[in-house]
N, C-alpha and C positions, 0 to 999 in steps of 0.2 A: 505525840507529834501534832495531833489536832489542836492542842493547846496553843501551839506556836504558829500554826498556819494562818491565823487571823491576827497576828501581832500588829500588822500595819494599821489596824483599825482601833487600836488601844490608845488611851490617853497616856501622857508621858509618865505619870505615876505608876500606872499599871505595867508599862513597859519596863520601868526600873525594877519593879517587883519580879517580873518574869526573868529579867536579866540576872537578878541576884539569885533566883532559883537555879539558873544555869551555872552560875559561878560556884554555887555550893555543891552541885552534883551534875557535872557535865555528862555523865553516863546516862542521865535520865532522858536525854534526847538523842535522836538519830544522828549519825556522824555528819550527814549533810547539813543539818540544822546548826551544828556547832560552827560551821563556817559562816552560816547566816549571822550568828551572833557576833562573830569576829568582825564581819562587815559592819554590823550595827555599832560596835565599839569604835571602829575606824571613823565612821561617819560622824558619830557623836563628838569625837575629840576635835574634829575639824570645824565645828561651829564655833563662832566667836563667843557665845555665851549659852548657858543652859536655857535661858528664856527663849533664845532664838530656836533652840532645838525642841520645839513643842508644836502642838496643834497640827495644822496642815503640813508643816515641814516634816514632822516625824512620820506622818502617814505616807507622804510621798517618798521619803527616803527609804522607808521600810518596803514600800511597794517596789521601788527600783532594786533594792537588795534582793527582794523576792524574784524579780525579773532576772537579775543576774544569776541567781541560784537556778532558776528555770532553764536558762541557756546552758549552764554547766551540766545540769542533770539530764535535760531532755533535748538539747540542741541537735544531737545526733540523729534525731527522728526527722529533722527538717532540712537535711543537707542537699547539696547538688552533687551527689556521689554516683548516681547511676548514669552511665554514658549512653545507654540505648533504650531506656524506657522510663516512664514516670514512676516516682516512688509511691508507695502506699501512703494513704492519708491518716494522720494521727490527730486525736483531739484529747484535751484542748490544745490549741496552737499557742505560739509564743507571742501573739499579738498583744500589744501593750494594754489593750482594753481588758484582757483577761487577768490583769494584775492590778486593776483599780486605777489605771492611768488613762490619760486622754491625749488627743493630738495637741491640745493647748500646752501640754507639759513639755513637748519636744524641744522648745526653744529655751527652756529654763535650765539654769545651772544647778547641778546637784552634787553634794559631797560624796555620794555613793560611787562616783567614778574613781575615788581613791582605791576602792577594793579591787579595781582592775589594773591599777598602776598607771592610770592616765590622769590622775588628779581630778579636781572639780571639773565637771564637764556637762555640756548640754545633754539632755536625754537623747536627742537624735544621734549625737556622737557616741554616746554609750551603746545604743542599739546597733549602730553601724559597726562599732568595734566588736560587739558580741556576734553579730552576723558573720563578719569576716573570720572570726576565731572559731566559731562553733558550727556554722551552717553553710560553709562554702564547699570546697572540694574535699574537706577533711571533717569527718565527724568523730567524736571521741567519747568513749564511755570510761569513766574513772571514779565517779562520785561514790561508788560502793566500797572503795578501798578504805581500810580501817586505820591506816597509819597517816596521821596528819602531815608528817614531813614529806610523804610521797605526794599527797594531794597538793600540797603547797608548791612543791617543786614543779609539778606538772602545770599547775595554773600559772606559775611565773613564766615557765618556758613558753607556753602557748599564748598567753594573753599579752606578754610583752612583745611578741612578734606577730600577733594576729595569725598564728599558725602558718607562717610563710617565711621564706628566705629569699633575700635579694641576691640572685646569682649574677656573677660577672659574665662578660661575653665569652671568655674562655671556658668557664664552667658550663655555660649553656652549649657551647660547641662540643664539649666532652659528653654531655648528656645526649646530644644529637647523634654523636658517633655510635653510641651503644644502641640507640634506637635504630640507626641505619643498619647495623650488622644483624640486629635481631629480626627486623622485618625483611631485610634482604636475604638472609639465610632461609627463612620459611618460604619466601616467594620463589627462590631458586629451586628448592627441593620440590615444590608443588609443580613446577613446570618440567623439571628434569625427570622426576619419578612419578609420573601421572597415576593417580589412583592408589599409590602405595601408602600403607599405614605409617604415620609418623607421630600422630597425636600432637598436632602443632600448637604453638604458643600464640597463634594469630588471634588478635583481640586482646591479648595480655602481654604484649611485647615490652611494656614498661617494666616488667619484672627484671629485665636484663640491666638497665641502668640502675635500678634499685639495688640489685645484688652487688653491682660494681660499687655503688656508694657505701653500702654497709661494710664491704670488705675494706675499702679505702679508709673509711672513718674509723672502723674497728682497729686497723693498723695504727692509726694515729693515737688511739686510746690504749695501745699496748697489747692488742690481740696478736698472737703469733700464729694461730691456727683456727680454721673454721672446719667443722664437720657438718655436711649437708645431707639431708634426706628428702626425697621427693618421689612422687609417683611418675607415671609416664607422660602426663600432659606437659609439654614444653621441655622435656628432659634433654632432647637432642640440642636444643638451643642453649640450654645451660651448659651442657658438656662442651660445646664448641666455643661459645662466646664468653663464658665465665671460667670454666675449668681449663680451657686451652687444649682440649682434645683436637687433634688435627682434622681439618675439614675433609681431607682426602680419605682418612680412615673411616669417617662417618659415611661418606659417599660409597665407599667400597662395601659397606655393610648392607647397602640397598640391593646390591647385585652379586655379591661374592657367593661362592659355591662350597668352599670348605675352609675349615680352621687349621691352624698350625697344630702339631701333634699334641701339645700339652693341654689342649681342651678337647674333651671327648664329645660333648653334646652342644655346648654353647647356649646362647639365649638370644631373644630378639634385641635389636639394637637399643630400644628405649627402656631396657631394664639394666643395662650395663653400668658399672661403677667406674670411677676414675679418680686418680690423685695426681697432684701437681704442686710444684712450688712456684709461686709468682712473685714478682717484685712490684710493690705498690708505688704510687706516684711519689711518695716521700722516701723511697729507697729501701723500705723494709721488706724483708723476706717473709712471705705468708704461705703457710702450708694449707692446701685445700684438698678435702676428701669428699667425694660424692659416693655414698654407700650404695652398692648394688641393691636393687629392690625387685620383688615379685609384683604380680598384678593385684595382690591384696593391698589396697591402696595405702593404709595407714600403718602397716606392719613395720616398715622401715624406721618409723619414729622411735620405737623402743631400742633398736640397734644403735641409732644415732646417739641416744642418751647414754647407753652402756659404753660405747666406744669413746665418747667424750669423757665420761667419768674415768675410764681406764687410763686414758692418756693424761688427764689432769693429775691423777694419782701418781702415775709412773714417770712422767716427763716434767711436770711443772710443780711437783712437791705440794699438790693440793691447791694450787693457786688457779682458781677459775677465771681470773682476770686475763689469763694468757690464751684461753681457748673458749670459743663460743659455738654452741650448736645452732644450726638453722634448719628448720623443718618447713617444707612447702607443702601445703594441703590443697585439696579441692574442696569446694563448698559443701557438696553433697556428702563427702566422706567425713569431714571433720564434724559434721552435724550428726552423723548416724552410726559411725563405727565405734564399737565399745572400747576398743583398745585406746582410743584417744583419751577417754576418761582415765583408764588405768595408768597411762603414761603421765598425764598431767598431775595425777595424785602423787606421783613420785617426786615432783619437782622440788619440794621442800623437805623431803625425808632424808635423814642423815646419810643413809646408805646409798642414796640414788641421786642426790641433787648434783646439778652441774653448773650452778651459778647463773641460771636463767637461760631460756631458749628464745630465739627470735622466731616466731611463728608467722609465716606468710600464707595467705589464703588466695589462690587463684579462683576468684568467685565468678564462675561462668553463668551463674544464675539458672543452671540446669544440670541435672545429674543423668548422664547418658541421654534418656529421653524424658526424664521426669521433671516437671516444673518445680521450681523452688518451693512453691506453696504446698506441694505434696511431699516434699523431701524433709520437712521438719515441722515441729510444733512451735519451736522458739521463734522469737522475732528475727534474730540473726543466726547465721550459721556458726558464729563465733561465741555464742552464749556459754559454751563450756568454759570459757576463760574466767567466768565469774566464780567458778568453783574455787579457784585459788586467788580470786580478787586481783586478777591481772588486768592491766589497762588494754583497751581495744581501740584501734584506730580504723575507721572506715574511710577509704580513700578512692576517689574517682580514678580508675585506671587510665583514662585519657589525659589526666593532668600529671604529667611525669615529674614536674617540678615539685608538686605537692607530695608525691610519693617519695621522691628522693629526700626531701626535707623530713618527712615523717620517719623514714627508716633510719636516718642519722640520729634523730631524737630517740628512737627506740633503742639504738645501740648505746647511746649515752645512759638511758634509763637502765638498761641491763647491767652496764658496768658499775653503776652507782648503787643500785638496789639488789642486784643478783636475783632477779625475779623474771618470770616469763613475761613476754609482751606480744601482743597479736596485732597484725595488720591485715585487714580485710580489703583486698584489692578488687573493687567492683569493676568488672570488665565483661567480656563476652567470648564466646567460642565461635570463630568464623564459620566453621564447617560443623558436621555432625560429630558424634562421639569419636569417629575416626574419619579419615578423608574420603572413604567410600560410602559413608552413611548419609542418608537424606534427612536433614533435621526438620524440613517443612512438613513432614507427615504429622509431627506432634507439636511443633512450635511455629505455626505459619506467621503469626503476627510478629513475633520476636525476630524471626529471620528475614522478614521484609525490611525491618528497621536496620538489621545488621548488614544487609546487602547494600544499603545506601550509605553506610557509615564509613568514614575515612579511618585509616589505621593510625595508631599513635605517632608514627614517624611523620606522616604527612601533616597531621594536626600540629605537631610541634614545629615542623618546617615553616608552616604558614606564620606561626608566632615569631619565629626568628626573622623571617623576611620582613614582617611588619615592624619589627624593632630595629631593622637595619643591621642586624648582626651577620646575616648571610644573605646572598642574593639567590634568585631562582636559578640562575646558571650554575652557581656553586653547588647548590643542592642537587641539581640534576647530574652534575659531573661526578659527585661523590657516589651517588646511587649506581651510575653506570660503571665507574671504576671498581666498585665492590663486586658487581655482577661479573665483570671481566675476571676479577681475581678468583672468584668461585669457579669459573670456567677453567682456569689454570689448575686449580686444585682437583677438579674432576679428571682432567687429563693425567694428573699425578696419580690419582686413585687407580687408573687403568694399569699402572705399572706394578701394583701390589698383587702378588701371586696368591697368597693365602691370607685369610683374615687372622689377625692376632688380637686376642683379648688381653689387654695389658693387665698383668696381675695386680691385684689390690694389696697394698701394704708390702711392697716388694722388699724393702730393707728389713722389715721385721721377720720375714720368712725366707730370706735368702739362704740360710744355713740348714733349712729343713727340706727333706725329700718329699715329693708328692706321695700321698698314701696309695694311689693307684699303681705306683711303680715300686712300692716298698716290699721288702721280703720279711714277712711276719713270722717265718719259721726260725729266725735267728733269736736266740735267747738274750735277753737284756739283763745286765747285772744290776740288781736292785738291793744288794746286800748292805747292811750297816753293821759295824762292829757291836758286839754285845756291850762293851764298855760305854760306847756312845749312847746306845739305847737306854742303859741304866741311868746315865747322867741326864739325858733328856727326860726320862720318866720321873726322875726326882724333881726336875724343874716344874713339870706340869702337875705334880701332886703336892706342891708347896703353896700355901696361901700366905699373904703378907701378915706379919704378926701384929701390925698396927691397925688392922681392920677386923671387925667382928662380923661373923657370918652365921646364918641360920644353922641350927644344930644338924639338920639333915645334910647340909653342904659339907660339914666336917665329917660326917659319916661317909659320904661319897668319896671324899679325899682319902680317908682312912682305908676304905675298901680298895681303892686303887693302889695305895702304897702296899697293901697286903698282896695284891696281884703280883707286884714286882718281886717281893720277897719270896712268895710261893712259886714264882715262875709259872703262873697260870693266868694268862691275859684273856679278857673277854673282848667282844667285838669293839666296844667303845674305846677301850685302852689301845688296841692295835690301830684303830682309825686315828686316834689322837697322836700316836707315835709316828704314823705315816706323815701327818702334817708337820710334826715337830722336826722330823729329819729333813723334810723338804725345805722348811723355813731356815734350818741351820745351814743348808747347802746354798741358800741364796734365792730360792724360788718363792715368790709371793704366793699366798694362799688366800682365796676369797670364797666364802660360802654364803649363800643367800637363799631364802625360801621361808615359807610360813612356819614359824615356831622352830626354826632350825638351830637356834642357839642352845636350847634344851634338847631338841629333837622331839618329833611327834610322840615317840614312845619313851621319852624321858631317859634316853640312854647316853646322850652325848655330853650334855652339861659343859659346853665350851666357855660359858660365861657364868659367873657367880655374882649374885646381887648382894651388896653389902647390906647388912641388917639395918632396918629403919632408915635407909637412904635409897636414892635412885642410882647411885654409882654402881658400876659393874666392874668386876675384875676378870681379866682374860688371861689364864695361865699361858696360853700359846703366844701372847704378846710379850712374854717375859722370860724367854728361854735363853736369850743371849743379847748382849749389846749390839752385835753385828748381824743379827738375824734379819731376814727379809720381812716385809710387812705381813701381818695377819689381820684379816677382817672377816667378821661373821655378822650378818644382819638378819633379823627377823623382818621379812617383807610384809607389805600390806597384803590383803587377801586377793591377790592377783596371780594368775599363772601365765597367761598370754603375754602380758606386758613385761613381767619380771623375767621370764625365760628369754624373751627377746633382748632385754637389757643385758642379761648375763652372757648371751651369745655375743653381743657387741663388745662387752667388756673383755671376754676371752679372746676375741678376734684381735684386739689391739695389744694383747700381752701373751704371746705364745710361750714365754718362759714361765708363766704363772699357772698355778692350778686354780681354775675357776669352777665352782660347783653350784648348780641349782638343784635344790632338794624339794621334791613334791611332798606335801603333807601325807598323801596317799598316792600310790602309783597311777591310779586311774584319773587323777587330777590333770594329767597331761592332755586329756580330752580337750580341755579348754585352750591349750596352747598348740593344737595340732598344726596350725599354720606355720609356726616357727619350725616344727619338726619337718614338715613336708617341704617348705620353701627354702629353708636354710640348712638345718642340721644334716639332712640326708641328701641334699641335692646341690648345695652351693659349690662344691668342688667341681662337679661335672659341668655346671652351668657357667661358672665364673672363674674357675681355678682358685677358689677361695678356701683356704685351709682354716681350721678352727679346732680348738682344744677343749671345748666345753664338756663338762661331766654332768650327766643327769643322774641323780639318786632317786630311784623310784621304788618305794616300799611295795613289796609284792609277796603274797603268800596266802594260801587257802587254809583258813583257820576257823571257819564257821561264822565269820562276821558279816555274811550277806554279800549281795552282788556288787555293792558300791565300792568297797574297799578291799577286795580280795586280789584283783588283777591289775597289774600295770600295763596290760595289753602287749605282752611279748610278741604276739602274732603280728601286730601292726608294724613294729619296728623291723621284724624279719621279712615282712613283705616288701619293705622299702630298702632292704639291705642288698647292695650290689657294688662291685668294683671297689671294694675296700673303702666305702664311704663312711663307715663308722664301726665301732666295736659294740657288740651286744654281749653282756657278761652277767652271769648269775653266780656270784661267789658264795661258797658255803662255809668258809672258815675265816676267822679274823686275819690269819696270815695271808690268805689269798687276797683279801681286800688290801692289806698293807702293801704287798708287792705289786698289785695291780695299779694302785695310785702312783707308786714310785716309778713303775715302768712307763706310765703315761707321760711323765716328763723326761725320762732318761733316754727314750729312744728317739731316733733322728727323723721323726715325722710328726705331723700334727693332724689328728682326726677326732671327731667327737666320740665320747665314751658314754654308753648308756648302761648303767649299773642297776640291776634289779636287786635292791637291798632287802634284808629280812626284817621280820617283825618279832615273832616269838623267838627266833633264833638269837636275838640280841641277848637273851638271858638263859638260853638252853644250856643244861649242864654239860652236854657233849660238845658245845661250840666254844672252844678255847684254843689257845696256842701257847707255845713257849717262846722265850726270848731267843732261843737257839734257832727256832723256825723263822723268826724275823731276820736274824743275823746271817744265816747261811742258806736260807731257802730262796725261792723265786716264785713268780706266778706260773702256775701250770694250767694250760688251756684244758687239758684233760687230766683227771685224777683217777688213777687206777685203784682197785680194791686191795688194800694192804692186808686185809683179814682173810681174803679168799685164797684157797689152795688151788692153783691152776689144774692140778691133776684131777681134782674132784668136780670141777666146774662143768656143768652141762648146759647152763643158760647164762647169758649175760644181759643184765638190765642196765641200760643207759638212762640216765636221768639228770636233772639239774635242780638246784634250789632246795627248799625246805623238805620236799618229799623224800630226799635222800635219807634223812634221819628216821622217817616213818618206816622206810624200807628196811633199814638196818635193824630197827626194833622188831619188825615183823619177822625178819629172818631169824633173829635170836629166839623170839618167842616160839617159833614153829620148829626150831632145831634144824633149820635148813643149812646144809653145807655144800650144796651144788650150785648156788647162785653167786655170781660176782656182780657187784654193784659199782658201776663206773660213772663218775660224774663228768659231764661236759660243762665246764665252768664258762668257757667262751663259746657262745653259739654262733657268733660271727665276728671276724672271719673264722669260718669253721676249720678246725685243725684236723683235716681228714687223714693226714699222714700219721698223726698220733693215735687216731681212732683205729686205723688199720694196724698199726704196731701193737696196740693193746689186744686186738682180736687174735693176733698170732700167738699170744701167750697161752690162750685157752683153746687148745687143740681139740678138746672133746666137746666144746660148746656146740649144741645143735639148734639152740633156740636163741634168737636175738630180739630183745624187747625194748621199745622206748616207753618209759613210764612218765606220766606227767599228772599234776593235780588239776590242770585246766581241762575243760570239755574238749572233745575230739577235734572240733573245728577251730579251737584256739590254741594258745601256747606255741611251743616250738614244733609241734607235730606236722602241720602243713609244710613248713620249711624243710624239716629233716626228711620228710617223705620224698620230697623232690630232690634234695641234695644227696641222700644216702639210699637212693632207690635200689642200688645193686646189693644192698645188705638184706633186703626182704624183711625189714623190721616189722614185728607185730606191735600193736598198741595196747597199752593199759592206761586208761584214762576215764574221766567222767564222760557220760554220754553227751553227744553234741547238743548245743543249746544256744538260744538267742541271748541269754544273760550269762555273765561269767560264773555266777555261783548261786546257790539256794539261800533261802533266808532262815532256815531252821537248823540248829546244831545237830539234831538227830539225823536229818537228811544228809547233812555234810558227812557225818561219821559213817553212815551206811554206805555212801558212795565211795568213801575212802577204803572201807572194808572190801568193797567189790574190786577195787584196784589191786589190793593185796591178794585177794583170792584168785584173781586172774593170773597173777604172777606165780604165786607159791603153790597153788593147788596142783599144778602140773610140773612143778620144778624138779621132781625126782622121777625120771622116766627112762633111765638108762636101758 
């Protein structure tokens, strides 16, 4: 690159030589310099003769091309984008002297103006054009993009308009209307509910006309649906003035005392979601959804992507031109929260892409109390965008017309290139983090400036008055009328008796009962005829004859065929048949997670790679011409972001089976926010049902503390009010019927399955076709081998330990112990447990046996729920770590569990 940076000082022959080097190998230079040489070519062809294009002319032309390149690449550093304080200073500046030019050149005409689309022009006009385009209220970063067609499209868009739009009087009145309601809403709440938290939008009210513009322009470009995610800052304003949530409902949330019966706990008003259908100015119907969010600021972005992809798949036949996600960030959060990176890395992945997201940043220039200089190392809060080489616009939040113009261009960019685009709205926060906070403790200079600063509505009103579009009296009348209207809405709110949280995705869930009111004791029919199972089994054990596969693939298929003929199915075969039957019945199936196509333990093999090719063959996609869609994707190395994505995906398709599989169960540690804030609590907070399945490999097999436990105890601590299912299946048929039950019963709730590891190939872990055809899921599995008349102790257990207990009982010749499996830990089937106890009339000792330490696993939960049974415990000793690191220690502790149970088992 250094070779070309001094090109303006070369003689014409040397320039020709360098130019020929570039033509022979364009990749030898940085992308931005390729555009430099294109400019050189354009300038060269516009000279009358080659002799004219020499000496001082060539030096000046190249200097100006270098100047143009400098504005395109670094103009964003010198913009007028900060409404309340001076920008940081950057060097070198874009002064012409830094490019080998002088003031005497300003009045001379240069061909380099052609590269801006303005033709031959005086240098002063070229500079003015560049200043207006790149250094006014809009700054743009895009020269790192590697696709020339994108760079050229952006340059043409921006440079042909000088990054501005000439709005009509009616359009300007429309913009003012949205500023009026945005500012008026915040002002009204501030005086009506003094001191109450609302996390106002004040200082960033131009967001509202911007959102209106992107929805309107998106509708013109074919968008039928927008899915939005945002944190609490400005949420009430967006809910009322964009989503159409009634003002009276919002007002009631400030002083209401109880909810209607269908919500047990509720949430603060600035976390609630909403959906609505609006009519755009051109008459199009547009669906809007604002996803409920917790206080974990960026968490909702993953759900937005998942829900968007789900609806694109299910409703729009994969056409992302019909639906667009919008994510609204805060500056401190987008710069520092790790999930931002996880989600952005999904944006171009096959299993997760949504056709591009519009990212808007409400850049308050402060995070809670932290100055922006202490909140990030990067120049901008949006520098994460460069990971995917997405364009970034930095816009002065006080210049509403600039913002509206920018967001419309962003929408066009998204529709054309199906890529993310970021808009950094430089604004301010009028009050502290909340309205009761005093910001001058930590930001005295900034808040002195803010106190004197006019709001965006009044700034724009002055512009309209000066242009003769509106008068001062008209402005004043509109403000007063809106304030009076809000008074009327407040009086309406007083008529509301109880708060109602409008259910999210009402149509999708109208046929399902709330899990809190569901009767789990009723058995669900999950049977499938044996003939159907055999037919589907043959489909998923057949490879296309015209494709060649690795020898071991053929062996896997042969082994699975043998299982069908021998009527002895392993875990993987029963699992695949569960998917096949659901697909055949019309239920879509989606599985996602790290290495899930093969499975962490190489058991699933749902995809087979064609030998010597990248092509994959999916048997489950080829069971029937009329089957539902099947998708399985190896995710990138993310838990938090991907689990959130799959939660959003599942939320939008309650008729589908959506599974997130952890590589190991303890990897859920990284996604605990999704578990706490959505999976376990969303129904109680927001009335939000969800059908997501978590597969968490769990089992104590001497592999150390990191990959033994899926942390059963954490889920059971959070289990209440039928908020989820926690299941530890021990047989293939149990998993088969569990997955089918999940879609066949008339409710929707998350399912947490602690799946096995060594049991995947254990000789005792198999089932027959008959057990799939005529069986069902059993929450409690009694001991078929025990004789009730001989039983003096009952051991309750779950998971892999069951098989160790059975082996120990046989090895020790014990006939007095019944081993009962509790397959479903929550909701706990206490009636079935009690019924089982009645069979064993001589049992004097009741034990709960678990592989986990005493303070982990199911014991703390069962000790509380089954207190009346006076259960004893057989487990590993309490510990701060789930398991030991040495196999010998593991085996010794397992032996102690067996000794605790069986050394006293014969004591009649």
